[in-house]
N, C-alpha and C positions, 0 to 999 in steps of 0.2 A: 591477459585480463587486466582491466583497469584497477580493480580492487581485489586483492587476495588476502584472505584472513585464514591463518593456519594455527589450529590448536590454541586459540586465544583464551586466557583465563585472567580474571581480575579478582583479587582477594582483599577485602577490607576487614582487618582483624581476623576474626574466625569465620566471616561470612564470604561464601563464594558468590559474588554478584554475577560473574560470567565464568562458565566452566567448560573448557575444551570446545570452543566454538570454531568451526571451520566453514567457510563458504567463499564463493567468488561472485563478483558482480561484473557484468560485461557491458561494453559500450553498446548503446542502441536499445537498452531495455530499462524499464522502470521496475525496480525491485522494491516490493512492499515488505517492510520489516515490522512485524506485529508481535504483540505480547501483552499480557496483563500489566498493570502497574507494578513496578518493582521486579519485572522479569529480566532486566538487563539490557533493554534496547538502547536507552540513552547512554549507558556506560560504554557499550560497544561502539556507538557512534563517536563518543568523545575520544576513545582510544584510536579509532581510525583517523580522526582529524588531528591527533597529537595533543589534545587538551589533557588527557590522562595517560600515564604510562601503563603498560600491561604488566601483570605479574608474571605471566608466562605466555609463550607463543610469539607469533610474528605477523605483522601487517605490512603489505606492500601496496603502494598507490602508483600506478603507471610505471611499475618497475623499480621504484625507490622504496627503501625500507623506512618506515615512519620513525623508528627509533634512531637510526644512524644518519638519516638524511632528512631531518624534520623540515628544513626550509624548502627543499625541493618538493616534498609532498604537499606542504601548505600552499605553494604556488599553484598547485593543480587541483585544489579542493575549494569549492564554495560551500559554506556551512551556514545553515539557519538553525540555531539551537531552539530547544523547546521554550525556554524563557528568553525571549528575544532581547538581548542587551543593546540598547540604543542610547545615544547622548540626547536626552530629551530637551536640553537647552539649545540644541542646534537646529537650524532650518533643514528641511529635507534635502534641497539641492546642495547646501553647504556640507551636510554630513556625507553625502555620496561623493562629493569632491574630495573631502578629507580622506575617506577610506580608499578612494582611487589613487591618491598620492602615496599612501602606505604600500599599495600594490604596484606602484610605478606604472600605472595604466597609460599607454600612449593615446594621444588624441583624446584627452580626458573629458574636455567639454562636450565633444560629440558623443562620447560613450555614455556620459551621465544622461544626456538628452535621450539617447536610445533606451536606456534602462527605465527612465521615467515613463516613456511611452509604452514600453513593453509591459510594465507592471501596473499601468493605469493610475499613475500618480500625478498626472498633468495638472489637475485643479488644486492639488495639495502641495505642490513643489515649493511654494514660498511660505509655507506654514512652519511653525515650530513643531518638532516631533512630539513634544509633550502635549500639544493641543490636538493631536490626531486621535481618532478612534482606534480601538485595538486592531480592527481589520486593516486599517491603513498603515498602522505600525508594522503589521505582518508584511505588507507589501514593500515597505521600506527595507525590512530585513531581507526579503527575497531579492530586492534590487541590489543590495550590497553583496549578497552571495554570488550574484551573476556578474557583477561589475567587471571583474578581471578575466572574464570568459574562461572559467575553469573547465577542465576535462571531466571532473567528478563533482556532482552535486549531492550533498547530504542534507536532507530537509527533515527536521524533527517537528512534527505537528504543524506543517506549513499553512494549513487552512483554519487554524484556531482563531475564532473571533470574526470570521467572514460571514457576511449575510448571504442568502441564497444566490443573488445575482453575482456577487463577487466570487462565490464558490465555483460557479460555472466558468468564469473567466480564468481563474487561477488553475483549475483542473485542466483546462484546454492548454494553458501555457506549459504546465507540467508534462502533458502528453507530447507537446511539440518539442520540448527540450529533451525528453527521453529518447527521441529518435536520433539525436546527434551526440548525446553525452551519456555517461554512466550516472544513473540517478537512483539513490537509495532514499526511500520515503518511509517515515514512521508516522502512523496515524491510528486513532481509535475509531475512525468513521469507516465502517465496513463498506458502505456504498461507494466511498471514495476508492477503496482498494479495487473493487470490481470495475470502477469507471476508468482508472488510469494505470493499474499495475499489470505487467506482463507475467511476473513471477512473484511468489510470496514465500517469505521465511517466517515461521512462527517460532518464537522463543518463549520458554516457560521455565521459571526458576533457574535461569542462567544457562539452560541447555536448548539446543535447537530440536524441536519436535516435528518439524515439517519443513521441506524445501522443495517446491514444485510449482508448476504453472497453476493458475486458478482453476482451469478446467479439470486438470488431473486431480487436484486437491478435492474438488467437489465430488468426485466419483470414487476416490480410493477408499474412503472410510465409511461409505454407506453400508448399513447393516441389512438394508432391504431395498428393493426397487418398487417405486410407487407410480402407478399410472392413473391419472384422473380422467374419467370419461363422463359424457353426458348423452343420454338417449332422449329422443323425442317421446318415446313411450315409457311408461313406468315398467321397470325391470326388477324382478325380485332378486334379493340378495342370494337366496339359495341356488337360483339358476346360474348366477354369475360365478359362484364358487365351483361350478363344474368345468369352467374353462381350464384347460391344461396349464399347469404352472402357478395358478392362483392359490395363495396360501390363506389369504384373508380378504374380506370385503368390508369396507366402511361405507355406510349410507350417509351421503351429504344432503344438502338442501335440494329440494325438487327432485329431478331425475339424474342428479350427479352422483357418481360413485367413485370410490378409490379402490383399485385392485392392487393388492400387495403380493409381490413374489420375492424370490430369493435374490440377494445382492448379485449384480452382474448379469441377471437374466433380462431378456426383453420379450415380453409376452404380447406386444402389439400385433404381430401377425396372427396369433391365436384369437385375439379379440376381434380382428377383422373377419376371420372365419366364423366366429360366433355370431357376429352381426348378420352375415349373409345367411347362415343356417336358420336363424330365427326371424329373418325378414324384418330387422329393426332399422331404425334411422339413427345414425350416429351424428350427433350435433358437434361434439368436441372430443378430442383425445390428445393428451399431452403427458409427457413424462416429467415428474417432479424432480428437480435437482436441488441438492443442498446448497444453501447460500454460504458465502464466506463466513458469515456470522455463525452459522450452524457448525461449520468445520472448526472455527476458532474455539467455540464453547466446548466442543467434543474433545479437542486436543489439549485444552488448558484447564479443564475442570479437575478438581481434586479426586 
């Protein structure tokens, strides 16, 4: 495993910011790390990167212990913090050259050029960082995180401040990088999670409350199964409630109806039989799936 976190805890005074957190992140996947404000996401990321010491537990990056081999782990990590710290008085190309020298990046001039092209900084490369918009500063931060070609990328709110066009470009870059690296992504944008993440960890009050694929998460906590149907003909609610397995019927606009059954059940075959039996015309039928946002709310609400 590229990143292994075992029984990690961080205590500030009397507050447990992170409590007994364990997970692994694999190469070739984008791991979404989600949680409300103050849940412990950024603290966990800072411990993995070596910016904060753990109170308890152990973190390994590419087989090296973060505490006992800090330089080895930092060589293998690219980190974009939530509050992107940049030297605003430096020019973009100058700054990337400076950080590349710190990492002793070979063929630095060529590598800086590659990163500028990859992150879409071509037109801004000769500007002062302080003169850039927030979105372009995020791109500079992403470029420096990628500059030394790390095995592990840890991105804390990487798309903050990007406009819709920039969002599409950076999400595509994250998807591409996730195929060849270990990538841990923290974000509050639920559409982003569904767009780029293969797996999701949800942390609440310092503890992990979910760790699964997006598809599995969407189905595992549903309290009921909901099928939305639309008929060409007007169909009475009382008639639909006679379909085997249907617990409740909600009348929607026009001839659309929602048929609610027990969690885990699939009543679509029974609906098809009902349509044939009553000589109806089915215009639409689909199963409603909980969004990541729905799952997030359900798992983190008080």
